[in-house]
N, C-alpha and C positions, 0 to 999 in steps of 0.2 A: 922633329918627331918628339925626338926629346927635350928641344928646347921649351916646345907647346907644353911637356906631359910636366917640366921642369914649374911652370907656369903657373898649371891647373895645382899642382900639388904645394905650392907657394900660395895662391887663391885660397884654398879649403884651410891651411894651420893659420892663414888671417883671419876667416869667416868663423871658424868652428871653435869653440873656446874651448871643447870637447879633443880635438886636436890635440896633440903631443910629437908626435915626433913623423918627420918623410919618412921613415919605414912603415909608421901605424898606418900611415896615410893610403901607401900605396899598395898597401898586402889587404888594409882591413875596413876601405871605403865603395861603398858598391856604385854608389854615385860616379865615381873617377871609372870604375872598371866598365860600365857603362858609354862613359864619351868614348872610353879607346876604343871599346869596338864599333862605339857607332859611325869614328873616323873609320873604320876599314868597309863597313857596308857602305859609308855614305859613298868612299873611294868604287866601290864595287859598280852599287848604284851608276854614279854618273859615267861609269866608263861602259856602260850597256850590259853588264853583269850584274840582271838585276835576280835571276834565283839565288845566286849567290851574295849578295848583297842584302835577300829575305831570309839569306839563313843564319847570317851570322845576327841578324838583326835577334831571329826566333834564338838561337844559344843565349843571346846577353838576356833575354827578357826569363830564359830559365836561371840562369846564375845569379842574376842582379835584381828582379822583379822590378826592373824598369823597362816599360816597352819603347824606344826611341825608334820610329820607319827610318830604314833607309833614307829616303828620299827628304828629310827634315835638314833644316839648316843649324846649324848650332853654333853658335860665338866662342869666340877668347876668354878665357879665364867662366865660363859656367857653372856654377857649386848644385849639384842635386842632393840636398842636404839628406838623409837616410834614402830616402828616396824608392821606398816600397809603393807599388800601386801607381807610377808614375805612367803618366799616357803622353804622347807626342807624336800628333799627327802627321802624315806626308807632306804634306804645304807650311808646315808649321816652319815659323823664322823665332829662332833665340840669339837674342844682340848680346851681345859680350857684358862679363860682370852680372848675369841675373843669375838668382840665388831662386831656386823650385825647393819646395817642402816637398811630403810623402803626399802621395794623394790625388794630386796632380795632373787634370788632364785639359791638354790641349788639343781638342778635338774640334769637330764639324760640324757643322747644322747640314749643308748641301749633298746632295746624294751624283750631284754632275762629276763626271771624271775632267781631270785635266784643269779644272776651276782652282781657284785660292779662296780653300774650304775653312782653314785652320786660320791661327792666330799668328801677328806677328810682335814679338817683344822687342821691345826700345831698349837698350841698354840700358843694364844697371835696374832692370826691374826685379821687385818680390814678387811672389805671388806664396802665398800662404797656406797653410796643409789644409788637405780636404777643398781646394777652390778648384773651380771647373772656369774654362775660358773657354766657350763656343761660339763658332766662326772665323769667317776671312777680316776681321778688321788690324787696328793697331792699337797698342800699348802703348803706350808714350814714354819714352825715356822717362826714367827715376819713380814712375808713377808703383804703389804698391796694389796688390787684392790679398783682403783678408781672410782669413782662413775661413775654409767653408763657403767661400762667395761664390757664386752662380753671376757669370758677366759675359754676356749677351749684344753688348755694344761697347765703344771705342773708349776708351778710357787715356782722359790728356793726359800730357807729361804732367809728371811731378806731384799726381792726385794720386786720392786713397779708392778706393773701389770696394763695397764692405755689403755684406746681406745677399739674401736671395729672393726676389732679382736685385743685382748689384745696384747700388746706389753711389753716387760719386758725392765724397764729401768736400765742397766747396766753403758752405758758407763758416764763416770764421765760428757762431755756437756750435754748427755741425762739430768743427774742427776742436774747439775747449772740452765737448762733452765725449768726445773720445780720447780724449787727452787724458780728462778728469777718469775715466773705466780704464784706462791701462794704469794710472798709480793704483786703483784700486782691485787691483787683480781681475778685470770683467771688463769683458768688450762683446757686445750681444752680434758680434759676426755672423753667426749661422741663421738669425731667423728675418722674417721679412719685417722689417720697425714700422712700414707704414702702415699695417695692420695690424697685429699681433699686440691687444689689450694687456699682456703682461709686458711686452715690451714697451708699450707706451707710456706703460709707469716707470719701469724700469729709467726709461729717457728723464723723466720728470724729478725723479730721485735725483739722477745724475747732475743733472742741470741745479737744482734744488744747492747738492755737496759742493757743487764747485762754484757756485756764488757764495755759499757760507766762506768757505776756503779763501776768496778771492776778498772777503769782505775783513774776515780776521789777518788776512796780508796787508790790506789799510792801517788796521787799527793800529798795527803794531808798528805801522812804518809814524801812524800819528805819533802813538805813545812816546817812540825816541825822538820824534821830532820836538813836542811839546816839551819833553823834560830839558827840552837845549834854549828852553825859554820864546818857545816860536809859538803861533796859532794855526788851529789847521783852519781857518779862513783863510789864508794866507799860503796856505803848502798845498792843499790837497784841488785839484785840478778840479774847474765846473762840471765838466763832461763828464767825468770819472765821477764827482758825487751823486750825480742826477741817475747817471747809468748804472751805480750799485745800489741806490736805493738808503745812502748813506748821509745820515745831515752833520755836517761837521760844525754845524752852529750849534746844534743840540750838546755836543758833546763836548763843547768849547767850556757851555754852560753848566753841566754836569762836573769838570777839572776844573772850576772857577775862574773860568780864564774871559776876560773881557773881548 
């Protein structure tokens, strides 16, 4: 038990830059308290003491603001950051190394008793603040669920799910857009990006900014190599020049190169 607690404290110190000491984590982190109490509740539940397991879970919710059903399976080195408003249902499974932020719901969509109603998170999954993962499907290892996303379908391993309803970012253009949005301090995780006109406009602006940023990077690289007596036609890959709508020959003419 103590080795498990030590592992929990260590993972929090690793993942939370606000955590300063092990004593602070032990005494001031409700996510840790909720996990410890859940282990007691889960042990009672598994040994047939259903009411006692629910009562410990109820006390945990009052003390921490985190509600974990005693039937849920929680892996090792799980970090519930802040934790207020987190709800984890009876048949949910949370894999090792997962990080769950405040306001997350791992909920069900079925009313049938005994069925697998709640999601299974693989190892090292990150679920952003306010996200809702609803249904008895699997979120693959290493996947990420963006803040305020509403996920109702499986998420492949290593993929990122964003939006409401959630969409899976797989295309290179989508990944580049989200990366650019993150650098600018904005990411429209909480909107339906395929329907909202404002979101569509923001996506266009982000794409344009990302394209310009890449073109500027190409220009700097080209100018640096031109200063060494080389020409852009020899240095710029043809596919990159075409993809970015960048004319190496035109810049060579402007720079007086043949």
